[in-house]
DRENDO-1510 file (C-alpha; in Angstrom, 1 decimal, always signed):
<recs>
REC; n; res; u; v; w
REC; 1; UNK; +5.2; -18.1; -11.7 .
REC; 2; UNK; +8.5; -18.0; -9.7 .
REC; 3; UNK; +8.4; -16.5; -6.2 .
REC; 4; UNK; +11.2; -16.1; -3.6 .
REC; 5; UNK; +9.6; -16.5; -0.2 .
REC; 6; UNK; +11.3; -15.7; +3.1 .
REC; 7; UNK; +10.4; -18.2; +5.8 .
REC; 8; UNK; +10.4; -16.8; +9.4 .
REC; 9; UNK; +9.0; -19.5; +11.6 .
REC; 10; UNK; +9.9; -17.8; +14.9 .
REC; 11; UNK; +9.2; -19.3; +18.3 .
REC; 12; UNK; +6.8; -21.6; +20.1 .
REC; 13; UNK; +4.4; -23.3; +17.7 .
REC; 14; UNK; +5.8; -21.3; +14.8 .
REC; 15; UNK; +8.0; -24.0; +13.3 .
REC; 16; UNK; +5.2; -26.6; +13.5 .
REC; 17; UNK; +2.6; -24.5; +11.7 .
REC; 18; UNK; +5.1; -23.1; +9.3 .
REC; 19; UNK; +6.0; -26.6; +8.1 .
REC; 20; UNK; +2.3; -27.1; +7.2 .
REC; 21; UNK; +2.1; -23.7; +5.4 .
REC; 22; UNK; +5.1; -24.5; +3.3 .
REC; 23; UNK; +3.8; -28.0; +2.5 .
REC; 24; UNK; +0.6; -26.5; +1.2 .
REC; 25; UNK; +2.5; -24.0; -0.9 .
REC; 26; UNK; +4.6; -26.8; -2.3 .
REC; 27; UNK; +1.4; -28.8; -3.2 .
REC; 28; UNK; +0.0; -25.8; -5.0 .
REC; 29; UNK; +3.3; -25.2; -6.8 .
REC; 30; UNK; +3.4; -28.8; -8.0 .
REC; 31; UNK; -0.3; -28.8; -8.9 .
REC; 32; UNK; -0.3; -25.5; -10.8 .
REC; 33; UNK; +3.1; -25.4; -12.3 .
REC; 34; UNK; +4.7; -22.7; -10.2 .
REC; 35; UNK; +8.2; -22.5; -8.6 .
REC; 36; UNK; +8.6; -21.3; -5.1 .
REC; 37; UNK; +12.1; -20.8; -3.6 .
REC; 38; UNK; +12.4; -20.5; +0.1 .
REC; 39; UNK; +15.0; -18.9; +2.4 .
REC; 40; UNK; +14.7; -19.3; +6.1 .
REC; 41; UNK; +15.7; -16.7; +8.7 .
REC; 42; UNK; +15.6; -16.2; +12.5 .
REC; 43; UNK; +13.3; -13.8; +14.3 .
REC; 44; UNK; +12.1; -13.4; +17.9 .
REC; 45; UNK; +13.4; -15.3; +20.9 .
REC; 46; UNK; +15.3; -17.8; +18.7 .
REC; 47; UNK; +17.2; -14.9; +17.1 .
REC; 48; UNK; +18.0; -13.3; +20.5 .
REC; 49; UNK; +19.4; -16.7; +21.7 .
REC; 50; UNK; +21.4; -17.1; +18.5 .
REC; 51; UNK; +22.8; -13.6; +18.0 .
REC; 52; UNK; +21.5; -11.2; +20.6 .
REC; 53; UNK; +19.1; -9.4; +18.2 .
REC; 54; UNK; +15.4; -10.2; +17.8 .
REC; 55; UNK; +15.5; -9.0; +14.1 .
REC; 56; UNK; +19.1; -9.3; +13.0 .
REC; 57; UNK; +20.4; -7.6; +9.8 .
REC; 58; UNK; +20.9; -11.0; +8.2 .
REC; 59; UNK; +17.1; -11.6; +8.6 .
REC; 60; UNK; +16.3; -8.2; +7.2 .
REC; 61; UNK; +18.5; -8.9; +4.2 .
REC; 62; UNK; +16.6; -12.2; +3.6 .
REC; 63; UNK; +13.3; -10.4; +3.7 .
REC; 64; UNK; +14.4; -7.6; +1.3 .
REC; 65; UNK; +15.7; -10.2; -1.2 .
REC; 66; UNK; +12.3; -12.0; -1.2 .
REC; 67; UNK; +9.1; -11.4; -3.1 .
REC; 68; UNK; +7.1; -12.1; +0.1 .
REC; 69; UNK; +7.6; -13.1; +3.7 .
REC; 70; UNK; +5.7; -15.9; +5.3 .
REC; 71; UNK; +5.9; -15.4; +9.1 .
REC; 72; UNK; +4.5; -17.5; +12.0 .
REC; 73; UNK; +4.9; -16.0; +15.5 .
REC; 74; UNK; +7.3; -14.8; +18.1 .
REC; 75; UNK; +7.3; -15.0; +21.9 .
REC; 76; UNK; +8.8; -17.1; +24.7 .
REC; 77; UNK; +7.8; -17.5; +28.3 .
REC; 78; UNK; +11.2; -16.7; +29.6 .
REC; 79; UNK; +10.9; -13.1; +28.4 .
REC; 80; UNK; +7.3; -12.5; +29.5 .
REC; 81; UNK; +7.7; -11.8; +33.2 .
REC; 82; UNK; +10.8; -9.5; +33.2 .
REC; 83; UNK; +9.6; -6.0; +32.3 .
REC; 84; UNK; +13.2; -4.6; +32.7 .
REC; 85; UNK; +14.5; -6.4; +29.6 .
REC; 86; UNK; +15.4; -4.1; +26.7 .
REC; 87; UNK; +15.4; -6.8; +24.1 .
REC; 88; UNK; +12.4; -9.2; +23.8 .
REC; 89; UNK; +11.0; -11.3; +21.0 .
REC; 90; UNK; +8.3; -8.8; +20.2 .
REC; 91; UNK; +11.0; -6.2; +19.6 .
REC; 92; UNK; +11.9; -8.1; +16.5 .
REC; 93; UNK; +8.3; -8.0; +15.2 .
REC; 94; UNK; +8.1; -4.3; +15.6 .
REC; 95; UNK; +11.5; -3.8; +14.0 .
REC; 96; UNK; +10.6; -5.9; +11.1 .
REC; 97; UNK; +7.4; -3.9; +10.5 .
REC; 98; UNK; +9.3; -0.6; +10.7 .
REC; 99; UNK; +12.2; -1.6; +8.5 .
REC; 100; UNK; +10.0; -3.2; +5.8 .
REC; 101; UNK; +7.7; -0.2; +6.0 .
REC; 102; UNK; +4.7; -2.5; +6.7 .
REC; 103; UNK; +2.1; +0.2; +7.6 .
REC; 104; UNK; -1.1; -1.6; +6.7 .
REC; 105; UNK; -2.2; -4.8; +8.4 .
REC; 106; UNK; -5.2; -6.4; +6.7 .
REC; 107; UNK; -7.2; -8.9; +8.7 .
REC; 108; UNK; -10.2; -10.5; +7.1 .
REC; 109; UNK; -12.9; -11.7; +9.5 .
REC; 110; UNK; -15.4; -14.3; +8.3 .
REC; 111; UNK; -17.4; -17.1; +9.7 .
REC; 112; UNK; -17.4; -20.8; +8.9 .
REC; 113; UNK; -21.0; -22.2; +9.1 .
REC; 114; UNK; -19.8; -25.5; +10.6 .
REC; 115; UNK; -18.0; -23.7; +13.4 .
REC; 116; UNK; -20.7; -21.2; +14.4 .
REC; 117; UNK; -21.4; -23.2; +17.5 .
REC; 118; UNK; -17.8; -22.8; +18.7 .
REC; 119; UNK; -18.1; -19.1; +19.1 .
REC; 120; UNK; -19.3; -17.8; +22.5 .
REC; 121; UNK; -21.6; -15.5; +20.6 .
REC; 122; UNK; -25.1; -16.4; +19.4 .
REC; 123; UNK; -25.2; -18.0; +16.0 .
REC; 124; UNK; -28.0; -15.7; +14.7 .
REC; 125; UNK; -25.6; -12.7; +15.3 .
REC; 126; UNK; -22.7; -14.3; +13.5 .
REC; 127; UNK; -24.1; -16.0; +10.4 .
REC; 128; UNK; -23.0; -14.1; +7.3 .
REC; 129; UNK; -20.5; -11.8; +9.1 .
REC; 130; UNK; -17.8; -10.8; +6.7 .
REC; 131; UNK; -15.6; -7.8; +7.2 .
REC; 132; UNK; -12.0; -6.6; +7.1 .
REC; 133; UNK; -10.0; -4.8; +9.8 .
REC; 134; UNK; -7.2; -2.5; +8.5 .
REC; 135; UNK; -4.8; -1.6; +11.3 .
REC; 136; UNK; -2.1; +1.0; +11.0 .
REC; 137; UNK; +1.0; -0.8; +11.9 .
REC; 138; UNK; +4.1; +1.5; +12.3 .
REC; 139; UNK; +2.9; +4.5; +14.3 .
REC; 140; UNK; +1.2; +5.3; +17.5 .
REC; 141; UNK; +2.2; +4.4; +21.0 .
REC; 142; UNK; +4.1; +1.3; +20.0 .
REC; 143; UNK; +6.7; +3.4; +18.2 .
REC; 144; UNK; +6.4; +6.7; +20.1 .
REC; 145; UNK; +8.8; +8.1; +22.7 .
REC; 146; UNK; +8.9; +6.0; +25.8 .
REC; 147; UNK; +10.0; +6.5; +29.4 .
REC; 148; UNK; +10.0; +4.4; +32.6 .
REC; 149; UNK; +11.4; +4.7; +36.0 .
REC; 150; UNK; +10.3; +3.4; +39.4 .
REC; 151; UNK; +7.6; +6.1; +39.8 .
REC; 152; UNK; +6.6; +7.2; +36.3 .
REC; 153; UNK; +6.2; +5.8; +32.8 .
REC; 154; UNK; +4.8; +7.1; +29.5 .
REC; 155; UNK; +4.2; +6.0; +25.9 .
REC; 156; UNK; +3.7; +8.8; +23.4 .
REC; 157; UNK; +0.9; +8.3; +20.8 .
REC; 158; UNK; +2.2; +10.3; +17.8 .
REC; 159; UNK; +0.6; +10.3; +14.3 .
REC; 160; UNK; +1.5; +12.5; +11.3 .
REC; 161; UNK; -0.7; +13.5; +8.4 .
REC; 162; UNK; +1.2; +11.3; +5.8 .
REC; 163; UNK; +0.9; +8.2; +8.1 .
REC; 164; UNK; -2.8; +8.7; +8.5 .
REC; 165; UNK; -3.5; +9.6; +4.8 .
REC; 166; UNK; -1.7; +6.5; +3.5 .
REC; 167; UNK; -3.6; +4.0; +5.7 .
REC; 168; UNK; -6.9; +5.7; +5.0 .
REC; 169; UNK; -6.2; +5.5; +1.3 .
REC; 170; UNK; -5.8; +1.7; +1.7 .
REC; 171; UNK; -9.1; +1.5; +3.6 .
REC; 172; UNK; -11.1; +3.6; +1.2 .
REC; 173; UNK; -9.8; +1.7; -1.8 .
REC; 174; UNK; -10.6; -1.7; -0.1 .
REC; 175; UNK; -14.1; -0.5; +0.7 .
REC; 176; UNK; -14.5; +0.4; -3.0 .
REC; 177; UNK; -13.6; -3.3; -3.8 .
REC; 178; UNK; -16.1; -4.6; -1.3 .
REC; 179; UNK; -19.5; -3.4; -0.2 .
REC; 180; UNK; -18.5; +0.3; -0.1 .
REC; 181; UNK; -18.9; +0.8; +3.6 .
REC; 182; UNK; -16.0; +2.2; +5.7 .
REC; 183; UNK; -16.0; +2.6; +9.5 .
REC; 184; UNK; -13.3; +4.8; +11.0 .
REC; 185; UNK; -12.6; +3.7; +14.6 .
REC; 186; UNK; -11.0; +6.3; +17.0 .
REC; 187; UNK; -11.4; +8.0; +20.3 .
REC; 188; UNK; -11.8; +11.5; +19.1 .
REC; 189; UNK; -13.8; +12.6; +22.1 .
REC; 190; UNK; -10.7; +12.3; +24.3 .
REC; 191; UNK; -7.5; +11.9; +22.2 .
REC; 192; UNK; -5.9; +14.7; +20.0 .
REC; 193; UNK; -4.3; +12.0; +17.7 .
REC; 194; UNK; -7.8; +10.6; +17.1 .
REC; 195; UNK; -9.2; +14.0; +16.2 .
REC; 196; UNK; -6.5; +14.3; +13.6 .
REC; 197; UNK; -7.5; +10.9; +12.2 .
REC; 198; UNK; -11.1; +12.0; +12.0 .
REC; 199; UNK; -10.3; +15.3; +10.5 .
REC; 200; UNK; -8.2; +13.8; +7.7 .
REC; 201; UNK; -10.8; +11.0; +7.0 .
REC; 202; UNK; -13.5; +13.7; +6.6 .
REC; 203; UNK; -11.2; +15.6; +4.2 .
REC; 204; UNK; -10.7; +12.4; +2.1 .
REC; 205; UNK; -14.4; +11.4; +2.0 .
REC; 206; UNK; -15.2; +13.5; -1.1 .
REC; 207; UNK; -12.6; +11.5; -3.1 .
REC; 208; UNK; -14.7; +8.4; -2.5 .
REC; 209; UNK; -18.3; +9.5; -2.9 .
REC; 210; UNK; -19.5; +6.0; -3.4 .
REC; 211; UNK; -18.2; +4.9; +0.0 .
REC; 212; UNK; -20.6; +5.3; +2.9 .
REC; 213; UNK; -18.2; +6.4; +5.7 .
REC; 214; UNK; -19.1; +6.4; +9.4 .
REC; 215; UNK; -17.2; +7.1; +12.6 .
REC; 216; UNK; -17.2; +5.1; +15.8 .
REC; 217; UNK; -15.4; +5.4; +19.1 .
REC; 218; UNK; -13.3; +2.4; +20.0 .
REC; 219; UNK; -15.3; +1.5; +23.1 .
REC; 220; UNK; -18.5; +1.4; +21.0 .
REC; 221; UNK; -16.8; -0.4; +18.2 .
REC; 222; UNK; -15.5; -3.1; +20.6 .
REC; 223; UNK; -19.1; -3.8; +21.7 .
REC; 224; UNK; -20.7; -3.7; +18.2 .
REC; 225; UNK; -18.1; -6.0; +16.7 .
REC; 226; UNK; -19.5; -8.6; +19.0 .
REC; 227; UNK; -23.1; -7.7; +19.0 .
REC; 228; UNK; -23.6; -6.5; +15.4 .
REC; 229; UNK; -20.7; -8.0; +13.4 .
REC; 230; UNK; -22.7; -8.0; +10.1 .
REC; 231; UNK; -22.9; -4.2; +10.3 .
REC; 232; UNK; -19.3; -3.9; +9.3 .
REC; 233; UNK; -17.6; -4.1; +5.9 .
REC; 234; UNK; -14.2; -2.4; +6.3 .
REC; 235; UNK; -12.9; -1.0; +9.6 .
REC; 236; UNK; -9.8; +1.2; +9.8 .
REC; 237; UNK; -8.1; +2.2; +13.0 .
REC; 238; UNK; -4.8; +3.1; +14.6 .
REC; 239; UNK; -2.2; +0.7; +15.9 .
REC; 240; UNK; -3.1; +0.1; +19.6 .
REC; 241; UNK; -6.9; +0.0; +19.0 .
REC; 242; UNK; -6.4; -2.3; +16.0 .
REC; 243; UNK; -4.2; -4.7; +18.0 .
REC; 244; UNK; -7.0; -5.1; +20.6 .
REC; 245; UNK; -9.9; -5.1; +18.2 .
REC; 246; UNK; -8.5; -7.7; +15.9 .
REC; 247; UNK; -7.8; -10.2; +18.7 .
REC; 248; UNK; -11.4; -9.6; +19.8 .
REC; 249; UNK; -12.7; -10.8; +16.4 .
REC; 250; UNK; -11.5; -14.3; +17.1 .
REC; 251; UNK; -14.8; -14.7; +19.1 .
REC; 252; UNK; -16.5; -14.4; +15.7 .
REC; 253; UNK; -14.5; -17.1; +13.9 .
REC; 254; UNK; -14.5; -19.4; +17.0 .
REC; 255; UNK; -10.7; -19.7; +17.2 .
REC; 256; UNK; -7.7; -17.4; +16.7 .
REC; 257; UNK; -6.2; -20.4; +14.8 .
REC; 258; UNK; -8.5; -19.6; +11.9 .
REC; 259; UNK; -7.5; -16.0; +11.2 .
REC; 260; UNK; -4.9; -15.1; +8.6 .
REC; 261; UNK; -3.5; -11.6; +7.8 .
REC; 262; UNK; -1.3; -9.7; +5.5 .
REC; 263; UNK; +0.9; -6.6; +6.2 .
REC; 264; UNK; +1.6; -4.3; +3.2 .
REC; 265; UNK; +3.7; -1.3; +2.7 .
REC; 266; UNK; +6.9; +0.1; +1.2 .
REC; 267; UNK; +8.9; -3.1; +0.7 .
REC; 268; UNK; +8.3; -6.9; +0.9 .
REC; 269; UNK; +4.7; -7.9; +1.8 .
REC; 270; UNK; +4.3; -10.1; +4.8 .
REC; 271; UNK; +1.7; -12.8; +5.5 .
REC; 272; UNK; +1.1; -14.2; +9.0 .
REC; 273; UNK; -1.5; -15.8; +11.3 .
REC; 274; UNK; -2.9; -13.4; +13.9 .
REC; 275; UNK; -2.3; -15.7; +16.9 .
REC; 276; UNK; +0.8; -15.8; +19.1 .
REC; 277; UNK; +3.5; -18.3; +19.6 .
REC; 278; UNK; +1.7; -20.3; +22.3 .
REC; 279; UNK; +5.0; -21.6; +23.8 .
REC; 280; UNK; +3.2; -23.9; +26.2 .
REC; 281; UNK; +1.9; -26.0; +23.2 .
REC; 282; UNK; +5.2; -26.2; +21.3 .
REC; 283; UNK; +6.1; -29.7; +20.2 .
REC; 284; UNK; +2.8; -31.2; +21.2 .
REC; 285; UNK; +1.2; -31.4; +17.7 .
REC; 286; UNK; -2.0; -29.6; +18.9 .
REC; 287; UNK; -1.6; -26.2; +17.3 .
REC; 288; UNK; -4.1; -25.3; +14.6 .
REC; 289; UNK; -2.2; -24.7; +11.3 .
REC; 290; UNK; -5.2; -23.3; +9.4 .
REC; 291; UNK; -4.4; -19.6; +10.0 .
REC; 292; UNK; -0.9; -20.2; +8.7 .
REC; 293; UNK; -2.3; -22.0; +5.7 .
REC; 294; UNK; -4.9; -19.3; +5.0 .
REC; 295; UNK; -2.1; -16.7; +5.3 .
REC; 296; UNK; -0.3; -18.7; +2.5 .
REC; 297; UNK; -3.6; -18.4; +0.5 .
REC; 298; UNK; -3.5; -14.6; +1.0 .
REC; 299; UNK; +0.1; -14.6; -0.3 .
REC; 300; UNK; -0.9; -16.4; -3.4 .
REC; 301; UNK; -3.8; -14.1; -4.0 .
REC; 302; UNK; -1.6; -11.0; -3.5 .
REC; 303; UNK; +0.4; -12.1; -6.6 .
REC; 304; UNK; -2.7; -12.6; -8.7 .
REC; 305; UNK; -2.9; -16.3; -8.2 .
REC; 306; UNK; -6.6; -16.2; -7.4 .
REC; 307; UNK; -7.4; -19.8; -8.6 .
REC; 308; UNK; -4.6; -21.2; -6.4 .
REC; 309; UNK; -5.7; -19.2; -3.4 .
REC; 310; UNK; -9.3; -20.4; -3.9 .
REC; 311; UNK; -8.0; -24.0; -4.1 .
REC; 312; UNK; -6.3; -23.6; -0.7 .
REC; 313; UNK; -9.5; -22.0; +0.8 .
REC; 314; UNK; -11.6; -24.8; -0.7 .
REC; 315; UNK; -9.3; -27.4; +0.9 .
REC; 316; UNK; -9.5; -25.7; +4.3 .
REC; 317; UNK; -13.3; -25.5; +4.2 .
REC; 318; UNK; -13.4; -29.2; +3.2 .
REC; 319; UNK; -11.2; -30.2; +6.1 .
REC; 320; UNK; -13.5; -28.4; +8.5 .
REC; 321; UNK; -16.6; -29.9; +7.0 .
REC; 322; UNK; -15.0; -33.3; +7.2 .
REC; 323; UNK; -14.2; -32.7; +10.9 .
REC; 324; UNK; -10.5; -32.9; +10.3 .
REC; 325; UNK; -9.7; -30.4; +13.1 .
REC; 326; UNK; -7.2; -29.7; +15.9 .
REC; 327; UNK; -8.4; -30.1; +19.5 .
REC; 328; UNK; -9.7; -26.5; +20.1 .
REC; 329; UNK; -12.3; -26.9; +17.4 .
REC; 330; UNK; -12.7; -30.7; +17.4 .
REC; 331; UNK; -16.3; -32.1; +17.4 .
REC; 332; UNK; -17.4; -33.9; +20.5 .
REC; 333; UNK; -16.3; -37.6; +20.3 .
REC; 334; UNK; -14.8; -37.0; +16.9 .
REC; 335; UNK; -11.6; -38.4; +15.5 .
REC; 336; UNK; -8.4; -36.7; +16.8 .
REC; 337; UNK; -6.2; -34.8; +14.5 .
REC; 338; UNK; -3.0; -32.9; +15.2 .
REC; 339; UNK; -1.1; -30.1; +13.4 .
REC; 340; UNK; +0.7; -32.5; +11.1 .
REC; 341; UNK; -2.4; -34.6; +10.3 .
REC; 342; UNK; -4.6; -31.5; +9.4 .
REC; 343; UNK; -1.8; -30.2; +7.2 .
REC; 344; UNK; -1.3; -33.5; +5.5 .
REC; 345; UNK; -5.1; -33.9; +4.8 .
REC; 346; UNK; -5.1; -30.5; +3.1 .
REC; 347; UNK; -2.1; -31.3; +1.1 .
REC; 348; UNK; -3.7; -34.5; -0.1 .
REC; 349; UNK; -6.9; -32.7; -1.0 .
REC; 350; UNK; -5.0; -30.2; -3.1 .
REC; 351; UNK; -3.1; -33.0; -4.8 .
REC; 352; UNK; -6.3; -34.8; -5.7 .
REC; 353; UNK; -8.3; -31.7; -6.8 .
</recs>
């Protein structure tokens, strides 16, 4: 198979982990007879510094020409503490999602048996947890009308029926492919936008009679994700709630450096780790590349390359079992591995498989 892949490394640790993700894709291509063509582009702080725009038109053109986008992270400390700035790295991420029509963010959450002890949660709660969070990505407060002066500020949380229907369709269909259990997370006891979500979900339920659908307020869901993670199969929720909930799930895997994701919609699909740019660690060879590598596996699987995706996952699991790990999940008194060393180990595993 031939694929054109846009490479958006972004800021902070992004270039380091992206290098390992691309190396793994190259190993898979060589092993399995595929041809992957890459085109790099700027996004985030590095794009602002270069051309004054966090998601320039040239980058968008690269994404639109590609079959898929492999993205790392955006964010830089120099932008974090000045709330008056109109352009910041995260502006580029939001613009990219909007222009590419990426309305559905898919975040799988699963445990690794050898890392259960790294979670702050009890192992007996975690073992066997396996669910997916589907987050609506282009609506809600992040994109609604905004206002700020010295005395007042507001963000408008707007959702329309078509926006809600399309994300719920993704969620119901994914539930059909899995264990046929869907949880709709909202705040319908307080928010009008959530009541519309719940109304439309109930209208759609009869179209998927095999799916057991339940409804949960976001505060309760936030608690139960941590206390009963095995209860869930597919969760669907709006943009802001999904942003918070999916970061919370890192407590289940033991590290945000292990969580990949995909964003799907109207144009080019995008694959990215869920963690941020961690600018404090940039250049230190300590960032975990596994979420980036697993995002590459999701990319392969999206195009029907199931065997190749499984090979990458097998290599990742083998690296963890062999204690080839970056510092945040390293075993006590174990050998020390950095970003490059973990990536190289996985590449060599694929080459030998």
